[in-house]
C-alpha positions in Angstrom: -11.5 -52.7 -56.2 -10.1 -49.4 -56.4 -8.3 -46.9 -58.0 -6.0 -44.0 -56.9 -4.3 -41.1 -58.2 -0.9 -40.3 -56.1 1.0 -37.1 -56.5 4.8 -37.0 -56.0 7.7 -35.4 -55.6 11.3 -35.3 -56.6 14.5 -34.0 -56.6 15.5 -35.8 -59.5 19.6 -35.2 -59.4 19.6 -37.8 -57.9 18.0 -40.4 -60.8 18.2 -41.4 -64.6 15.2 -39.6 -65.6 11.8 -40.6 -64.0 11.6 -43.7 -66.1 12.3 -47.2 -65.1 16.3 -48.0 -67.0 17.6 -51.4 -65.5 20.4 -50.8 -63.6 19.4 -47.6 -63.1 18.0 -45.4 -59.8 15.1 -43.6 -61.4 12.0 -42.3 -60.5 9.4 -44.7 -61.4 11.8 -47.4 -60.6 11.4 -46.1 -56.5 7.8 -46.2 -56.8 7.2 -49.8 -57.6 9.2 -51.0 -55.7 7.5 -48.8 -52.2 4.5 -50.3 -53.5 5.4 -53.7 -54.2 7.2 -53.7 -50.3 3.9 -52.1 -49.3 1.5 -54.4 -50.6 -0.5 -52.2 -51.8 -0.4 -53.7 -56.0 1.7 -56.9 -57.1 3.0 -55.0 -60.1 2.6 -52.5 -62.8 0.8 -55.1 -65.0 -1.8 -56.7 -63.9 -2.5 -53.1 -61.2 -2.8 -51.4 -65.0 -0.8 -48.9 -63.4 0.1 -45.4 -65.3 2.3 -42.0 -65.0 1.0 -38.4 -66.9 5.0 -38.0 -67.8 8.3 -39.0 -67.9 11.2 -36.4 -67.0 14.6 -36.5 -67.6 17.7 -36.4 -65.3 18.0 -34.1 -62.9 14.7 -32.6 -63.5 13.0 -32.1 -60.2 9.1 -32.7 -59.5 6.4 -31.3 -57.1 2.9 -33.0 -58.7 3.5 -35.7 -61.2 0.9 -37.8 -60.9 0.9 -41.5 -61.7 -2.7 -44.0 -61.2 -3.5 -48.0 -60.5 -6.0 -50.5 -59.7 -5.6 -51.5 -55.6 -7.4 -53.5 -53.1 -5.5 -51.9 -50.7 -6.8 -49.2 -48.2 -4.2 -46.7 -49.5 -1.5 -44.8 -46.2 0.3 -42.3 -48.4 4.0 -42.4 -45.3 3.2 -46.3 -45.2 4.5 -45.8 -49.0 6.9 -43.4 -47.6 8.2 -45.0 -45.3 9.8 -47.7 -48.4 10.9 -44.6 -50.1 13.7 -42.9 -50.3 14.5 -39.5 -48.5 14.4 -37.6 -52.2 11.4 -39.1 -53.3 8.1 -39.0 -51.5 3.7 -38.6 -52.1 2.4 -35.9 -51.0 -1.4 -36.3 -51.9 -3.9 -39.1 -53.2 -7.1 -39.1 -54.0 -9.6 -41.8 -56.0 -10.3 -41.8 -59.5 -13.1 -43.3 -61.7 -11.7 -46.5 -63.6 -11.3 -44.8 -67.0 -9.0 -41.8 -65.5 -5.8 -41.4 -67.2 -3.1 -39.6 -65.7 -1.8 -38.4 -68.6 -4.9 -36.6 -70.0 -4.7 -33.7 -68.2 -6.5 -30.6 -68.3 -2.9 -28.7 -67.6 0.3 -29.5 -66.8 2.2 -26.0 -65.5 6.1 -26.2 -65.2 8.9 -23.9 -63.8 12.3 -22.9 -64.7 14.5 -21.5 -62.2 17.9 -19.6 -63.7 19.9 -18.3 -61.5 21.8 -14.3 -62.8 25.2 -15.2 -63.4 26.7 -12.2 -62.1 29.5 -12.1 -64.3 26.8 -10.8 -66.8 26.0 -7.9 -68.0 22.7 -6.9 -67.1 19.7 -9.1 -68.6 16.8 -8.0 -71.7 13.9 -8.3 -69.4 11.7 -6.8 -71.6 13.1 -8.3 -74.5 12.9 -11.8 -72.1 9.0 -10.3 -72.0 8.4 -10.3 -75.7 10.2 -13.2 -76.6 8.3 -15.0 -73.9 4.9 -14.1 -75.3 5.9 -15.3 -79.2 5.1 -19.2 -77.5 1.6 -18.7 -76.2 -1.0 -20.7 -78.8 -1.0 -23.6 -80.7 2.5 -23.7 -82.7 4.6 -25.8 -84.5 7.1 -27.2 -81.9 9.2 -29.3 -84.2 12.7 -26.6 -83.5 12.3 -26.8 -79.4 11.6 -31.1 -79.3 13.7 -34.0 -82.2 13.4 -33.7 -85.8 11.6 -36.7 -85.3 8.3 -35.7 -83.1 5.0 -36.9 -85.5 3.3 -34.3 -84.0 5.1 -31.7 -82.9 2.3 -29.2 -82.9 1.3 -27.8 -78.9 0.0 -25.3 -77.8 1.1 -22.8 -74.6 -1.4 -21.9 -72.6 1.1 -19.5 -70.5 4.5 -18.2 -70.4 5.1 -15.6 -67.1 9.3 -14.7 -67.2 9.7 -12.5 -64.0 12.8 -11.1 -62.6 13.0 -13.3 -58.9 15.3 -12.0 -56.6 18.9 -13.8 -58.0 17.1 -16.1 -60.3 15.2 -15.3 -63.7 11.6 -17.2 -63.4 10.1 -19.3 -66.1 6.5 -19.9 -65.0 5.3 -21.8 -68.2 1.4 -23.8 -68.7 -0.4 -25.9 -71.1 -1.9 -29.8 -71.8 1.5 -31.2 -72.9 3.9 -31.0 -73.6 7.6 -32.1 -76.6 10.3 -34.0 -75.5 13.0 -30.7 -74.5 10.3 -28.1 -75.7 10.5 -26.6 -71.7 13.8 -25.9 -71.6 14.4 -25.0 -75.4 12.1 -22.4 -75.0 13.7 -21.2 -71.9 17.5 -21.6 -73.8 15.0 -18.7 -76.6 13.8 -16.3 -74.1 17.4 -16.6 -72.3 19.8 -16.0 -75.0 17.3 -13.2 -76.1 17.6 -11.6 -73.0 21.7 -11.4 -73.1 21.2 -10.0 -76.6 22.7 -13.3 -78.6 19.0 -13.1 -80.4 16.9 -10.6 -81.2 12.8 -10.6 -80.1 11.8 -11.8 -84.2 14.7 -14.3 -84.4 11.9 -16.4 -81.6 9.8 -15.4 -84.1 11.4 -17.8 -87.3 12.4 -20.7 -85.1 8.9 -21.2 -84.3 8.9 -21.4 -88.8 9.3 -25.6 -88.8 10.3 -24.8 -93.1 14.2 -23.1 -91.1 16.3 -25.5 -89.2 17.6 -24.6 -86.0 19.6 -26.0 -83.0 18.9 -25.4 -79.6 20.6 -26.4 -77.1 17.9 -27.0 -74.0 18.8 -25.4 -70.3 19.7 -27.7 -68.0 17.8 -30.0 -67.0 18.7 -28.5 -63.0 16.1 -25.5 -63.0 13.6 -27.4 -64.0 10.2 -28.1 -61.8 6.9 -30.1 -62.6 5.4 -27.8 -60.8 1.1 -29.2 -60.7 -0.7 -31.6 -63.1 -4.1 -30.1 -63.2 -7.4 -32.0 -64.2 -10.8 -30.8 -64.5 -13.0 -33.5 -61.9 -10.4 -34.6 -60.1 -8.9 -33.0 -56.5 -6.1 -34.5 -54.5 -6.0 -34.7 -50.4 -3.0 -33.6 -49.5 -1.4 -35.1 -46.4 0.4 -32.7 -43.9 2.9 -35.2 -42.5 4.4 -35.7 -45.8 4.4 -31.7 -46.6 6.6 -31.5 -43.7 8.5 -34.8 -44.4 9.9 -33.5 -48.2 9.9 -29.7 -47.3 12.7 -31.3 -44.3 14.2 -32.8 -47.3 14.0 -29.3 -49.7 16.0 -27.3 -46.3 18.3 -29.3 -45.7 18.9 -30.1 -49.2 18.8 -26.1 -49.3 21.8 -25.2 -47.0 24.0 -28.1 -48.4 23.9 -26.3 -51.0 24.1 -22.2 -49.7 27.3 -23.9 -47.7 29.1 -24.9 -51.3 28.0 -21.5 -52.6 29.8 -20.1 -50.0 33.1 -21.6 -50.0 33.5 -21.1 -53.6 32.7 -17.6 -53.7 35.0 -17.7 -50.4 37.6 -19.2 -52.7 37.0 -17.4 -55.9 37.7 -13.8 -53.8 41.2 -15.3 -52.3 42.5 -16.1 -55.4 40.7 -12.9 -57.2 42.1 -10.8 -55.2 39.2 -8.9 -53.9 37.3 -10.3 -57.0 39.0 -6.9 -59.5 40.0 -9.4 -62.6 37.3 -12.4 -62.1 34.8 -10.7 -65.1 37.9 -10.5 -67.7 38.4 -14.0 -66.8 35.2 -15.8 -67.1 34.6 -13.8 -70.6 38.0 -14.6 -71.8 36.4 -18.1 -70.7 33.9 -17.8 -72.8 35.9 -17.0 -76.1 37.5 -20.1 -75.3 34.8 -21.9 -75.3 
């Protein structure tokens, strides 16, 4: 009997999150169907199936991890043949029988926020100052649900950088609370847009002060990797190319939509002279 860990990539927009839900398409639901169809496991319970973490609806991944026991030799592309195009196994490895994927050394999330061409300039210096406040061990009660039993977490590193047409956030830590990463991103963005000051972020980390923070949109979040001290995955080159081709196709479709929207805005706006005033008016109406 072997115990196997798989590294999973997926596009979250097609699914109602990672975790199984009755009568709804989920990443985990598709994975379990593929593992049973390829006769690698009979059912999740008997196979000791386990996961590194659940991502919300719309969140993507390049490095989520699952594990299970099996008597079969693993062929990554045999599993991938049973999966939708938007979910692929990228790598595999054998692990010891006590391995539990949720006990990772570090999780790496990346958030990408497109720069709104109708906003004022972003204050990157203040955003980086705000980001530094999250590094270390804190009570994140204001960055998750208030009913969380243990809201204390440690952020190992948080970097913010200006990258082409997006603001990129790299957040690393052993574990994160529900909505924690996306709420941190919202707080830093609000600093960059001048809606709050850096010192307000420090106040948000005080659990005695109740603050409502709207999570940043899920579609901008990627679980980049989950790493372990003694586990090294072997990537399958064909699986990598296969998922890359899916990403390229989706990217080009999105570019086509963006180009069409831009052209329509320009045509309606007579060279975009009133887009900014109109955008500001719509913000007020919200």
